[in-house]
C-alpha positions in Angstrom: 217.3 29.3 53.9 214.3 31.2 55.3 212.3 31.4 52.1 209.2 29.2 51.4 208.8 28.4 47.8 205.4 29.7 46.7 203.2 30.2 43.5 205.4 33.1 42.3 209.0 32.5 43.2 211.2 29.4 43.8 214.7 29.2 45.2 217.0 26.1 45.0 220.4 26.4 46.7 222.8 24.0 45.0 225.8 22.3 46.7 228.3 24.6 45.0 226.6 27.7 46.4 224.7 28.7 43.3 221.2 29.8 44.0 218.6 29.1 41.3 215.9 31.8 41.6 213.0 31.2 39.4 209.9 33.2 38.6 207.2 30.7 38.4 204.0 32.5 37.6 204.3 31.0 34.0 200.6 31.2 33.2 200.9 35.0 33.3 204.2 35.1 31.7 205.6 36.0 35.2 204.1 39.4 35.1 204.4 41.7 38.1 201.4 41.9 40.5 201.5 43.1 44.1 202.2 39.5 45.4 205.1 39.1 42.9 206.6 42.3 44.2 206.4 41.2 47.8 207.7 37.7 47.0 210.5 38.8 44.9 211.7 41.1 47.8 211.3 38.4 50.3 213.5 36.2 48.0 216.2 38.9 47.8 216.2 39.2 51.5 216.6 35.5 52.1 219.5 35.3 49.7 221.2 38.3 51.4 221.0 36.5 54.8 222.1 33.2 53.5 225.8 32.5 54.3 226.1 29.8 51.8 225.1 31.7 48.7 228.0 32.5 46.4 226.3 33.4 43.2 222.7 33.7 41.9 220.9 32.8 38.6 217.6 34.6 37.9 215.3 33.0 35.3 211.6 32.7 34.5 209.7 29.6 33.7 207.3 29.2 30.8 207.3 31.5 27.8 208.9 34.5 29.4 211.6 35.8 31.7 209.1 38.5 32.9 206.5 40.3 30.7 206.5 43.3 32.9 203.6 44.8 35.0 200.4 42.9 35.3 197.9 45.3 33.9 195.3 44.4 36.4 197.3 46.6 38.8 195.9 49.7 37.1 192.4 48.6 38.4 193.6 47.6 41.8 193.1 50.0 44.6 196.2 48.7 46.3 198.2 48.6 43.1 201.0 50.6 41.5 200.4 54.3 41.5 197.9 54.3 44.4 200.5 55.2 47.1 203.2 58.0 47.1 206.1 56.4 45.1 208.5 59.0 46.4 208.4 57.4 49.9 211.6 55.2 50.4 210.8 51.9 51.9 213.9 50.0 51.2 217.0 52.2 51.6 217.4 54.2 48.4 214.4 52.5 46.7 210.7 52.2 47.0 209.1 48.7 46.8 208.8 48.5 43.1 212.4 49.8 42.6 213.6 47.3 45.2 212.4 44.5 43.1 214.9 45.4 40.5 217.7 47.2 42.5 217.9 44.6 45.1 219.9 42.2 42.7 222.6 44.9 42.2 222.7 45.4 46.1 223.0 41.6 46.8 226.3 40.6 48.2 227.1 38.1 45.5 227.1 38.2 41.7 223.7 37.8 40.1 223.3 36.5 36.5 220.0 36.8 34.6 219.2 34.1 32.0 216.5 35.8 29.8 214.4 34.1 27.2 211.0 34.6 25.6 209.7 38.0 26.6 211.3 40.5 28.8 209.3 43.8 28.8 209.1 47.0 31.0 209.6 46.0 34.6 211.1 42.7 33.7 213.9 44.4 31.8 214.5 46.5 34.7 214.8 43.4 36.9 217.2 41.8 34.4 219.2 45.1 34.4 219.6 44.8 38.2 221.8 41.6 37.6 225.5 42.0 37.3 225.4 40.0 34.0 222.7 39.2 31.4 222.7 36.0 29.2 220.0 36.4 26.5 218.5 34.2 23.9 218.9 36.0 20.5 215.2 35.7 19.8 214.1 37.2 23.0 211.5 40.0 22.7 212.6 43.0 24.6 211.4 46.6 25.3 211.4 49.5 27.7 207.8 49.4 27.5 206.4 52.0 30.0 205.8 54.8 27.4 203.3 52.6 25.7 201.0 52.9 28.9 201.8 56.6 29.2 204.3 56.1 32.0 208.0 56.4 32.7 210.4 53.6 33.6 210.4 53.7 37.6 211.7 50.5 38.8 215.4 51.6 39.0 215.9 51.3 35.3 217.6 54.7 35.0 220.4 54.2 37.4 220.8 50.5 36.4 221.1 51.4 32.7 223.7 54.1 33.4 227.0 52.8 31.8 225.3 50.1 29.9 223.6 51.9 27.2 224.6 55.0 25.2 222.6 58.1 26.3 221.0 58.8 22.9 220.2 55.1 22.3 218.6 54.8 25.8 216.5 57.8 25.1 215.2 56.6 21.9 214.3 53.1 23.6 212.5 54.9 26.3 210.7 57.4 24.2 209.5 55.0 21.5 209.1 51.8 23.6 210.2 49.9 20.4 210.7 46.4 20.7 214.2 44.7 20.0 215.6 41.2 20.0 218.1 39.7 22.3 220.7 40.0 19.5 220.1 43.7 19.2 220.2 44.0 22.9 223.9 42.8 23.0 224.8 45.5 20.5 222.9 48.1 22.6 224.6 47.1 25.8 221.6 45.5 27.5 222.9 42.0 27.1 226.3 40.7 28.1 226.1 37.6 26.0 223.8 36.0 23.5 223.2 32.2 23.9 220.7 29.6 22.5 220.6 28.2 26.1 220.8 31.2 28.4 220.1 29.1 31.6 222.8 26.7 31.1 225.3 29.4 30.1 224.3 31.4 33.1 224.6 28.5 35.4 228.0 27.6 34.1 229.2 31.1 34.6 227.8 31.3 38.2 229.6 27.9 39.1 232.9 29.7 38.0 232.2 32.6 40.3 231.1 30.4 43.1 234.5 28.7 43.0 236.4 31.8 43.8 237.3 33.3 47.2 233.9 34.5 48.3 235.5 37.3 50.4 237.2 38.6 47.3 234.1 38.2 45.2 231.9 40.2 47.5 234.6 42.8 47.8 234.9 43.1 44.1 231.2 43.5 43.8 231.1 46.3 46.4 233.8 48.2 44.5 232.1 47.8 41.1 228.8 49.1 42.6 230.6 52.4 43.5 232.3 53.0 40.1 229.7 55.5 38.6 229.2 57.5 41.9 232.7 57.7 43.5 235.5 59.8 42.5 238.7 58.2 41.1 240.5 59.0 44.4 237.6 57.5 46.4 237.8 54.2 44.2 241.6 54.0 44.7 241.0 54.1 48.5 238.2 51.4 48.2 240.6 49.1 46.3 243.2 49.4 49.0 240.8 49.1 52.0 239.2 45.9 50.4 242.6 44.4 49.7 244.0 45.1 53.1 241.1 43.1 54.5 241.6 40.1 52.1 245.3 39.6 51.6 246.8 36.9 53.6 243.4 36.0 54.9 242.7 32.2 55.4 240.5 32.3 52.1 243.1 34.1 50.1 245.9 31.8 51.2 243.6 28.8 50.3 243.1 30.2 46.8 246.8 30.4 46.3 247.4 26.9 47.7 244.5 25.3 45.7 245.6 27.0 42.5 249.3 25.8 43.0 248.1 22.3 43.8 245.5 22.4 40.9 242.7 21.3 43.3 239.3 22.6 44.2 239.5 25.2 46.9 237.8 24.8 50.3 236.8 28.2 51.3 235.3 29.3 54.7 231.9 31.1 54.3 231.7 34.8 54.8 230.3 35.7 58.2 
């Protein structure tokens, strides 16, 4: 994989195709400075290009998943807000948004394992994952209003369909803190677990053991659910299935299931 572990992000690709992506700026609670932005995007690009990746687990080392924006950015002439944010640098996103939205765009499932503190931009990054496993005592908040700002790292489109509209507005307008246990009731946590990383890794391994062509197709369809019409989604289902059915990996899934053995899938080109 073309990614060099550094002092911000580390990637380990396991034999089963699960990529462990760890935020390792533990002394700063994995807060987001400009180097962290750049390194996270580089990590996402490396994962997107790597054929052997079948699922991704996002986690943070130390006392936090991610504490949000490093406040030193406000005094940095190259920091956030010192360049036009409406300029699109990564498809539909600017650089800061890409840090969160790239996980939803990634070709394979992404599971966030969240513990400690998950504030502001950190919550938006976790929201970019397909699934969030959260420790019940995690401290969470949509924090931007505390600093006189609005969430602008992709939160609004990523929260669509997760959180009821009026509850989301309350969380944004008040920046109140809530726990991981409450996050599940709100829709911001998929599951609550005392060991979110172990639970996330187990789930990633299940996904990595499925037909990778079907898994990537399922994610492409899922990503269109809130923008496409019902008619368009029906077509998407059919187009994707036509490309998968009776393909070598689909046949292998059937044969392995019938023989009760581990499937040997070819990688997606």
